[in-house]
C-alpha positions as CSV (number, residue, x, y, z in Angstrom):
1,M,79.7,-30.7,17.4
2,V,83.8,-31.6,18.0
3,S,84.1,-35.1,17.9
4,L,86.2,-36.2,20.9
5,T,88.4,-38.1,18.1
6,N,89.1,-35.2,16.7
7,V,89.7,-33.1,20.4
8,Q,92.5,-36.3,21.2
9,A,94.0,-36.0,17.5
10,S,94.6,-32.3,18.0
11,N,96.1,-32.5,21.5
12,S,98.2,-35.1,20.6
13,S,99.9,-32.9,17.7
14,I,100.5,-30.2,20.1
15,A,103.9,-31.1,20.7
16,S,104.5,-31.3,16.9
17,S,102.2,-28.4,16.1
18,L,103.3,-25.4,18.8
19,P,106.6,-24.5,20.0
20,A,108.2,-26.2,22.7
21,G,108.4,-24.2,26.3
22,L,104.9,-22.8,25.8
23,V,104.1,-21.0,29.3
24,A,100.5,-21.7,30.9
25,V,98.7,-20.2,34.1
26,F,96.1,-21.9,35.9
27,A,94.1,-21.0,38.5
28,G,91.6,-23.0,40.2
29,A,93.9,-26.0,39.3
30,T,94.1,-28.2,42.7
31,S,90.9,-29.6,41.7
32,G,88.1,-30.5,39.4
33,I,88.2,-29.2,35.7
34,G,91.6,-26.9,36.3
35,E,93.7,-30.2,37.3
36,L,92.3,-32.1,35.0
37,T,93.0,-29.9,32.5
38,L,96.5,-28.9,33.8
39,L,97.5,-32.7,33.7
40,E,96.3,-33.1,30.0
41,F,98.1,-30.3,28.9
42,A,101.4,-31.2,30.7
43,K,101.2,-34.5,29.3
44,Q,100.8,-33.2,25.5
45,A,103.3,-30.1,25.7
46,R,106.6,-30.2,24.4
47,Q,108.9,-28.7,27.4
48,P,105.9,-26.8,29.3
49,R,106.5,-24.2,31.7
50,I,103.3,-24.3,34.1
51,F,102.4,-22.2,36.6
52,F,99.4,-23.4,38.9
53,V,97.3,-21.5,42.1
54,G,95.0,-22.7,45.0
55,R,94.9,-23.0,48.1
56,S,96.0,-26.3,49.5
57,Q,99.8,-27.1,49.5
58,E,99.2,-30.6,49.8
59,A,97.3,-30.7,46.4
60,G,99.8,-28.8,44.9
61,S,102.7,-30.5,46.2
62,R,100.2,-34.0,44.1
63,I,99.8,-32.3,41.3
64,T,103.2,-32.0,40.9
65,S,104.5,-35.1,41.2
66,R,101.8,-36.2,39.0
67,C,102.8,-33.7,36.3
68,K,106.8,-34.7,36.4
69,A,105.5,-38.4,35.6
70,L,103.7,-37.4,32.8
71,N,106.6,-35.2,31.3
72,S,109.4,-35.1,33.0
73,E,111.1,-32.4,31.0
74,G,108.0,-29.7,32.1
75,Q,108.6,-26.8,34.2
76,Y,105.8,-27.1,37.5
77,T,105.6,-24.2,39.9
78,F,102.9,-24.2,42.5
79,L,101.6,-21.0,43.5
80,Q,99.8,-21.3,47.1
81,A,97.1,-18.6,47.2
82,D,93.6,-17.5,48.5
83,T,92.5,-15.8,45.4
84,S,89.1,-14.4,46.7
85,L,91.0,-11.8,47.2
86,V,92.0,-9.5,44.5
87,S,95.5,-8.4,46.8
88,N,96.2,-11.8,46.7
89,V,95.8,-12.3,43.2
90,D,98.2,-9.1,42.6
91,A,101.0,-11.1,44.9
92,V,100.6,-14.3,42.4
93,C,101.1,-12.2,39.2
94,H,103.4,-10.2,40.8
95,D,105.7,-13.6,40.9
96,I,104.8,-14.5,37.7
97,K,105.8,-11.8,35.7
98,S,109.3,-11.7,37.7
99,R,110.1,-15.3,36.2
100,E,108.4,-15.0,32.7
101,T,108.0,-12.7,29.8
102,A,105.7,-14.3,28.0
103,V,102.3,-16.3,28.7
104,N,100.3,-18.5,26.0
105,I,97.7,-19.8,28.2
106,L,95.3,-18.0,31.0
107,F,93.2,-20.9,32.4
108,L,90.7,-19.9,34.6
109,S,88.1,-22.0,36.6
110,T,87.9,-20.8,40.4
111,G,84.5,-20.3,41.6
112,S,82.4,-20.8,44.7
113,L,78.5,-21.8,45.3
114,K,78.7,-20.0,48.7
115,V,76.5,-17.1,49.0
116,G,75.9,-14.1,51.3
117,V,79.7,-13.9,52.3
118,R,81.6,-11.2,52.2
119,T,85.4,-11.3,51.7
120,A,88.0,-8.9,53.8
121,E,87.9,-6.8,50.9
122,N,84.3,-6.4,50.7
123,L,83.4,-8.0,47.7
124,H,80.6,-10.8,48.0
125,Y,82.5,-14.2,47.9
126,S,80.9,-16.0,44.6
127,A,81.5,-13.2,42.9
128,A,84.8,-12.0,43.9
129,L,85.8,-15.7,42.6
130,I,83.5,-15.9,39.3
131,T,84.1,-12.0,38.2
132,Y,86.6,-10.0,40.0
133,S,89.6,-12.2,40.6
134,R,89.2,-13.8,37.5
135,T,89.4,-10.6,35.4
136,R,92.1,-9.4,37.7
137,F,94.6,-12.1,36.8
138,V,93.7,-11.5,32.7
139,V,93.9,-7.4,33.0
140,N,97.6,-8.1,35.2
141,L,98.3,-10.9,32.9
142,L,97.2,-9.6,29.5
143,P,100.7,-7.5,29.0
144,L,102.6,-11.4,28.9
145,L,99.9,-12.7,26.8
146,Q,100.4,-9.9,24.1
147,R,104.3,-10.6,24.0
148,A,103.5,-14.2,23.6
149,P,105.2,-14.8,19.8
150,S,102.8,-17.0,19.4
151,L,99.8,-18.8,21.0
152,R,98.1,-16.1,23.0
153,R,94.8,-17.4,24.8
154,V,92.8,-17.2,27.9
155,V,89.7,-19.3,28.7
156,T,87.1,-18.8,31.6
157,V,85.4,-21.7,32.9
158,L,81.6,-21.0,33.8
159,C,78.1,-21.2,31.8
160,A,78.7,-19.7,28.7
161,G,75.5,-20.5,26.6
162,K,72.8,-19.5,29.6
163,E,73.9,-15.3,29.5
164,G,70.8,-13.8,31.1
165,P,69.8,-10.3,32.2
166,V,71.8,-7.9,34.4
167,D,70.7,-5.9,37.5
168,A,72.8,-3.2,37.1
169,S,72.6,-1.7,40.5
170,D,74.0,-5.5,41.8
171,M,76.4,-6.5,39.9
172,Q,77.7,-8.6,42.8
173,G,74.3,-10.2,43.2
174,W,73.8,-9.8,46.6
175,R,69.6,-9.6,46.2
176,V,69.8,-12.7,43.5
177,T,68.0,-15.2,45.1
178,D,66.9,-17.2,42.3
179,M,69.5,-20.1,41.3
180,L,69.1,-19.9,37.2
181,A,68.8,-16.2,37.7
182,Q,72.0,-15.6,39.5
183,R,73.5,-17.9,37.0
184,G,72.5,-16.1,33.8
185,Q,73.9,-12.4,35.0
186,G,76.8,-14.2,36.3
187,A,77.6,-15.4,32.2
188,S,76.7,-12.7,30.6
189,Q,78.9,-10.5,33.3
190,L,81.5,-13.2,32.3
191,T,81.2,-12.2,28.5
192,L,80.5,-9.3,28.4
193,T,84.0,-8.5,30.4
194,L,85.9,-10.7,28.0
195,E,84.7,-8.6,25.1
196,A,85.7,-5.9,26.6
197,L,89.2,-7.2,28.1
198,A,88.7,-7.9,23.6
199,A,88.6,-4.4,22.9
200,Q,92.2,-3.6,24.2
201,A,93.8,-7.0,23.3
202,P,92.3,-8.1,19.6
203,D,95.4,-10.1,19.4
204,V,94.6,-12.3,22.3
205,S,91.8,-15.4,22.0
206,F,89.1,-15.2,24.7
207,I,86.9,-18.1,25.4
208,H,83.7,-18.2,28.3
209,N,82.9,-22.4,27.7
210,F,80.0,-24.3,29.6
211,P,82.0,-27.7,30.5
212,G,79.0,-29.9,30.7
213,S,78.0,-32.2,34.1
214,V,81.8,-32.5,35.9
215,K,82.6,-33.5,39.3
216,T,84.0,-30.8,41.0
217,N,84.5,-29.3,44.3
218,L,82.9,-26.1,43.2
219,I,79.1,-27.0,45.1
220,R,81.8,-28.0,48.5
221,G,81.7,-24.5,49.5
222,G,78.2,-23.5,49.0
223,E,75.4,-23.0,51.3
224,P,74.2,-26.2,53.2
225,K,70.8,-25.8,51.4
226,I,72.5,-25.6,47.6
227,I,74.6,-28.9,48.9
228,A,71.6,-30.7,49.6
229,V,69.6,-29.6,46.9
230,G,72.6,-30.4,44.4
231,A,73.7,-33.8,45.4
232,F,70.1,-34.8,45.7
233,V,69.4,-33.9,42.2
234,A,72.6,-35.4,40.8
235,K,71.8,-38.7,42.7
236,I,68.4,-39.1,40.7
237,V,69.7,-37.7,37.4
238,N,72.6,-40.5,37.2
239,T,70.0,-43.0,38.4
240,F,68.9,-42.8,34.6
241,V,71.6,-41.6,33.0
242,D,75.9,-41.0,33.2
243,M,75.5,-37.2,33.7
244,F,79.0,-37.0,34.5
245,V,81.8,-35.9,31.5
246,P,84.2,-38.5,32.4
247,P,87.2,-36.9,33.4
248,E,89.5,-38.0,31.0
249,E,87.1,-36.3,28.0
250,C,86.7,-33.1,30.5
251,G,90.4,-32.6,30.5
252,A,90.8,-33.3,26.8
253,R,88.1,-31.0,25.7
254,H,89.1,-28.3,27.9
255,V,93.0,-28.5,26.2
256,F,91.5,-28.4,22.6
257,L,89.8,-24.8,24.0
258,A,93.2,-23.5,25.0
259,T,95.1,-24.8,21.7
260,S,93.3,-25.2,18.8
261,A,93.0,-22.8,15.5
262,K,89.0,-22.9,16.1
263,Y,89.4,-20.3,18.4
264,P,91.6,-17.6,16.7
265,A,91.9,-13.8,17.9
266,G,90.2,-11.7,16.6
267,K,93.3,-9.8,15.2
268,G,96.5,-11.4,13.5
269,G,94.4,-14.4,14.3
270,E,95.8,-16.7,12.0
271,Q,95.4,-20.7,12.3
272,S,99.0,-20.9,12.9
273,T,98.4,-19.4,16.3
274,G,97.0,-22.8,17.5
275,V,97.4,-26.7,16.4
276,P,95.4,-26.5,12.8
277,L,92.2,-27.9,12.1
278,P,91.6,-31.2,11.0
279,K,89.4,-31.7,7.8
280,G,85.6,-31.1,8.7
281,V,86.2,-28.7,11.3
282,G,85.5,-25.0,11.0
283,V,86.5,-22.0,12.9
284,A,84.3,-21.2,15.7
285,R,81.5,-18.0,15.8
286,G,82.6,-15.2,18.0
287,T,80.0,-13.8,20.6
288,D,79.1,-10.8,17.8
289,G,78.2,-13.4,15.3
290,R,81.4,-13.2,13.4
291,S,83.6,-16.3,12.4
292,G,86.8,-16.1,14.0
293,S,85.9,-12.5,15.7
294,G,88.1,-13.3,18.8
295,V,85.8,-14.1,21.8
296,Y,83.8,-17.0,22.3
297,S,80.9,-18.7,23.9
298,I,81.3,-22.3,24.0
299,D,79.1,-25.3,24.7
300,D,80.0,-28.3,26.2
301,Q,80.6,-30.0,22.7
302,G,83.5,-27.4,21.8
303,E,81.0,-25.4,19.4
304,S,79.4,-21.9,19.7
305,T,76.4,-21.5,21.8
306,G,74.2,-19.8,19.3
307,R,72.1,-17.2,17.7
308,K,70.0,-17.4,20.8
309,V,73.0,-15.8,23.1
310,E,74.1,-13.7,20.7
311,E,70.4,-11.7,20.9
312,V,70.8,-12.2,24.3
313,L,74.2,-10.6,24.2
314,A,73.4,-8.0,21.6
315,R,70.4,-6.2,23.7
316,L,72.9,-6.1,26.5
317,R,75.6,-4.1,24.1
318,R,72.7,-2.2,23.3
319,E,71.9,-1.2,26.8
320,G,75.4,0.0,27.6
321,L,76.0,-3.7,29.9
322,V,80.1,-3.8,28.6
323,D,80.5,-0.5,29.6
324,T,78.7,-0.5,33.1
325,I,80.6,-3.9,33.8
326,W,84.0,-3.2,33.6
327,Q,83.5,0.1,35.0
328,D,82.3,-2.0,37.9
329,T,85.3,-4.0,37.9
330,Q,87.6,-1.1,37.8
331,V,85.5,1.2,40.5
332,Q,86.1,-2.2,42.9
333,F,90.1,-2.6,41.8
334,L,90.7,0.7,42.7
335,R,88.7,1.0,45.9
336,I,90.9,-2.6,47.2
337,T,94.6,-1.7,45.5
338,G,94.4,2.1,44.5
339,R,95.1,1.2,40.8
340,P,93.1,-0.6,37.5
341,A,96.4,-2.9,37.2
342,M,99.4,-4.2,38.8
């Protein structure tokens, strides 16, 4: 477990340990975990250049004002877009590429519990946001990440540690009716996609994490039955325990994931590529079981999710799922846009 004290100490060292002008891109940042992380990063970094993407212009203006109040030396650019559409992700990335030559951090927290709905691009809505949209952000911005002179990191927030079986005949989860099975398949797809990306860019660090119980708007876009059940369970459990991670802690822990040397890239991943580790905090173990190997499945305490998850992922690799998932993603990208990346 990475203590909150160590997390806060690391974050407070960002300005002195990392260069000024870090470029960070946040998708899904106008509420919840994305917003909390963005605000904490704006507070801690020196002269950051932050791009954040969301649907609500009102929320974008509000967050921009808060960032300027926290750190007047930063640059904050809101890009309004519905990122459930891959073509919209391309437009956002084109805009970012026209303004920047390198990106240090890509932070992805888009998602929805809305099921059984098709997007205009004929993708399952929840899969579009969680799988295809996020992956499109990474492949589009990967050249800029690889050009960054120091920190190069992708953080994608979902349900690391919950990896499970994958139905290769139903990658978008149209037939999955059990929520736990849906969670397991989505978690595995996300982690294995990061492994495929790391094979192309071993000089970039990739993290899939589980944030714990955080109050977000994810459930708002779900089906009525899911909303009702989720709200009821949260109400009952919260009667007996404080189940939600405090907002300040949530933001702090995710900034730690995005900036700490605990999660180095697999190649050239010296600890100098992040905030140096405090005494007693070690480098995380990658999804392949090796320390510092570049792809990480991380729990809500900042540690690797463990041997059980590594065994699940190893079995899926033996079944050829890394290639199968990647090929499915490429097929969808080519169908929608005509090219594997913009």
